[in-house]
C-alpha positions as a printed NumPy array, in Angstrom:
array([[ 25.261,   9.819, -61.441],
       [ 23.753,   6.611, -62.554],
       [ 20.079,   5.753, -61.909],
       [ 19.192,   2.197, -61.185],
       [ 16.134,   0.828, -62.642],
       [ 14.334,  -2.171, -61.263],
       [ 12.719,  -4.217, -63.95 ],
       [ 10.535,  -6.284, -61.64 ],
       [  9.161,  -4.293, -58.749],
       [  7.247,  -6.26 , -56.164],
       [  4.01 ,  -4.319, -55.337],
       [  0.265,  -4.703, -54.979],
       [ -1.821,  -3.975, -58.023],
       [ -4.652,  -1.549, -57.847],
       [ -7.243,  -4.395, -58.074],
       [ -5.678,  -6.317, -55.136],
       [ -5.808,  -3.09 , -53.073],
       [ -9.457,  -2.513, -53.889],
       [-10.287,  -6.026, -52.937],
       [ -8.464,  -5.8  , -49.645],
       [-10.186,  -2.487, -48.784],
       [-13.581,  -4.041, -49.739],
       [-13.077,  -7.1  , -47.506],
       [-11.962,  -4.875, -44.459],
       [-14.979,  -2.611, -45.031],
       [-17.372,  -5.536, -45.144],
       [-15.952,  -7.062, -41.982],
       [-16.185,  -3.771, -40.199],
       [-19.775,  -3.259, -41.281],
       [-20.799,  -6.605, -40.043],
       [-19.025,  -6.114, -36.669],
       [-20.251,  -2.535, -36.033],
       [-23.94 ,  -3.272, -37.221],
       [-24.104,  -6.073, -34.674],
       [-22.836,  -3.857, -31.926],
       [-25.461,  -1.186, -32.807],
       [-28.254,  -3.831, -32.702],
       [-27.15 ,  -4.969, -29.252],
       [-26.806,  -1.478, -27.813],
       [-30.285,  -0.479, -29.054],
       [-32.538,   0.46 , -26.124],
       [-35.609,  -1.661, -25.643],
       [-38.883,   0.254, -25.93 ],
       [-40.44 ,   1.255, -22.648],
       [-43.688,  -0.357, -21.773],
       [-46.044,   2.508, -20.8  ],
       [-49.772,   3.013, -20.969],
       [-49.598,   4.422, -24.597],
       [-47.35 ,   1.69 , -25.847],
       [-48.871,  -1.271, -24.08 ],
       [-50.899,  -2.843, -26.929],
       [-48.315,  -2.168, -29.625],
       [-45.308,  -3.552, -27.751],
       [-47.23 ,  -6.714, -26.656],
       [-48.448,  -7.275, -30.183],
       [-44.828,  -6.7  , -31.59 ],
       [-43.18 ,  -8.835, -28.993],
       [-45.604, -11.729, -28.817],
       [-47.486, -11.555, -32.05 ],
       [-51.273, -11.115, -32.453],
       [-51.919, -14.685, -33.601],
       [-52.107, -16.02 , -30.094],
       [-54.046, -15.062, -26.899],
       [-51.941, -13.659, -24.139],
       [-52.679, -12.14 , -20.8  ],
       [-50.3  ,  -9.479, -19.297],
       [-50.465,  -8.846, -15.68 ],
       [-48.472,  -6.954, -13.108],
       [-47.729,  -7.176,  -9.359],
       [-45.883,  -5.173,  -6.613],
       [-47.341,  -1.715,  -7.7  ],
       [-46.748,  -2.599, -11.29 ],
       [-42.99 ,  -2.939, -11.094],
       [-42.944,  -6.691, -11.954],
       [-45.007,  -7.957, -14.914],
       [-45.665, -11.335, -16.419],
       [-47.101, -12.804, -19.646],
       [-49.337, -15.884, -19.69 ],
       [-49.637, -17.819, -22.891],
       [-51.753, -20.86 , -22.335],
       [-50.486, -22.439, -19.187],
       [-46.981, -20.915, -19.519],
       [-46.265, -17.79 , -17.432],
       [-43.015, -16.002, -18.017],
       [-41.626, -12.772, -16.59 ],
       [-41.746,  -9.728, -18.881],
       [-38.08 ,  -8.78 , -19.596],
       [-38.499,  -5.347, -20.906],
       [-38.54 ,  -1.88 , -19.274],
       [-41.83 ,  -1.063, -17.441],
       [-43.035,   2.444, -16.617],
       [-46.635,   2.685, -15.585],
       [-46.064,   5.544, -13.266],
       [-47.029,   6.014,  -9.682],
       [-50.417,   5.414,  -8.357],
       [-51.84 ,   3.449, -11.303],
       [-55.619,   3.154, -11.27 ],
       [-57.756,   1.206, -13.742],
       [-61.254,   2.123, -14.701],
       [-64.008,   0.653, -16.886],
       [-67.369,   1.97 , -17.962],
       [-70.254,  -0.07 , -16.761],
       [-73.59 ,  -0.976, -18.431],
       [-75.129,   2.184, -17.108],
       [-72.273,   4.389, -18.74 ],
       [-70.778,   5.109, -15.272],
       [-67.053,   5.129, -14.657],
       [-66.049,   2.29 , -12.261],
       [-62.599,   1.747, -10.824],
       [-61.448,  -1.827, -10.85 ],
       [-60.445,  -2.432,  -7.339],
       [-59.308,  -6.123,  -7.602],
       [-57.826,  -8.038, -10.504],
       [-57.118, -10.965,  -8.322],
       [-54.016, -12.504,  -6.798],
       [-51.257, -14.762,  -7.888],
       [-49.   , -16.402,  -5.321],
       [-50.24 , -14.103,  -2.712],
       [-49.362, -10.941,  -4.636],
       [-52.191,  -8.53 ,  -5.419],
       [-52.42 ,  -7.78 ,  -9.226],
       [-52.468,  -4.088, -10.103],
       [-53.14 ,  -4.531, -13.827],
       [-54.476,  -7.324, -15.977],
       [-54.585,  -6.786, -19.799],
       [-55.665,  -9.345, -22.307],
       [-54.648,  -9.412, -25.997],
       [-56.872, -11.741, -28.083],
       [-55.791, -13.967, -31.009],
       [-57.615, -11.749, -33.566],
       [-55.456,  -8.8  , -32.555],
       [-58.099,  -6.844, -30.431],
       [-57.569,  -6.236, -26.766],
       [-59.311,  -5.348, -23.589],
       [-60.755,  -1.851, -23.162],
       [-59.705,   0.155, -20.231],
       [-58.965,   3.669, -18.893],
       [-55.583,   3.935, -16.977],
       [-54.864,   6.832, -14.713],
       [-51.527,   7.582, -12.935],
       [-49.6  ,  10.669, -11.688],
       [-48.536,  11.476, -15.236],
       [-51.952,  11.566, -16.955],
       [-55.081,   9.642, -17.962],
       [-55.022,   7.12 , -20.872],
       [-57.816,   5.522, -22.943],
       [-56.931,   2.077, -24.294],
       [-59.603,   1.059, -26.789],
       [-60.348,  -2.342, -28.077],
       [-60.995,  -3.466, -31.67 ],
       [-57.671,  -2.375, -33.011],
       [-57.743,   1.265, -31.791],
       [-54.715,   3.154, -30.768],
       [-54.305,   4.36 , -27.097],
       [-54.632,   8.022, -26.574],
       [-53.729,  10.379, -23.646],
       [-56.747,  12.529, -22.613],
       [-57.322,  15.472, -20.352],
       [-59.285,  13.72 , -17.72 ],
       [-61.362,  10.503, -16.806],
       [-64.538,  12.047, -18.197],
       [-63.025,  12.592, -21.616],
       [-61.825,   8.976, -21.659],
       [-65.403,   7.84 , -20.585],
       [-66.895,   9.841, -23.476],
       [-64.414,   8.038, -25.928],
       [-65.5  ,   4.734, -24.404],
       [-69.229,   5.373, -24.834],
       [-68.73 ,   6.742, -28.397],
       [-66.807,   3.589, -29.409],
       [-69.511,   1.381, -27.807],
       [-72.325,   3.063, -29.807],
       [-70.209,   3.149, -32.987],
       [-69.783,  -0.615, -32.76 ],
       [-73.5  ,  -1.102, -32.089],
       [-74.466,   0.927, -35.223],
       [-71.863,  -0.731, -37.473],
       [-74.306,  -3.462, -38.547],
       [-76.743,  -0.941, -39.979],
       [-74.581,  -0.448, -43.152],
       [-74.898,  -3.995, -44.388]])
């Protein structure tokens, strides 16, 4: 039996195969990474995430006002004269109530935030251009939340009295801060 030998075989070299595999891998990576970005769930806007998401979404170098209507199911953002609907997911829970601590250190519920186009506002939250925000206590069926001002992080507390104590403590801490200079 005679074996035929081919002198010039037509085939890909190892380097050509490696280059083709790298190109296919790169294209696959770009396509799949874009798909992962698009399927990433947006963060849910809740009492504990309200300041951080607003700062992340709209930046802290401009003054914005966030307000909600229709039992806090529809929210809007006001920047200057421009009002735009908030596009993210909103979950402030049921029966949202807003409280502040008055000058006599008493807990006072905010009954009226105002109206816009005949809709009663259930929440109004201001984020200032220096990065600080309005101070408030939020209460819903899920819990009670203290939202501090001056760059503090929101915390979930046991009850409104604990939130009131945190409010009063931060007020006196700020008052005494000048004594160190």
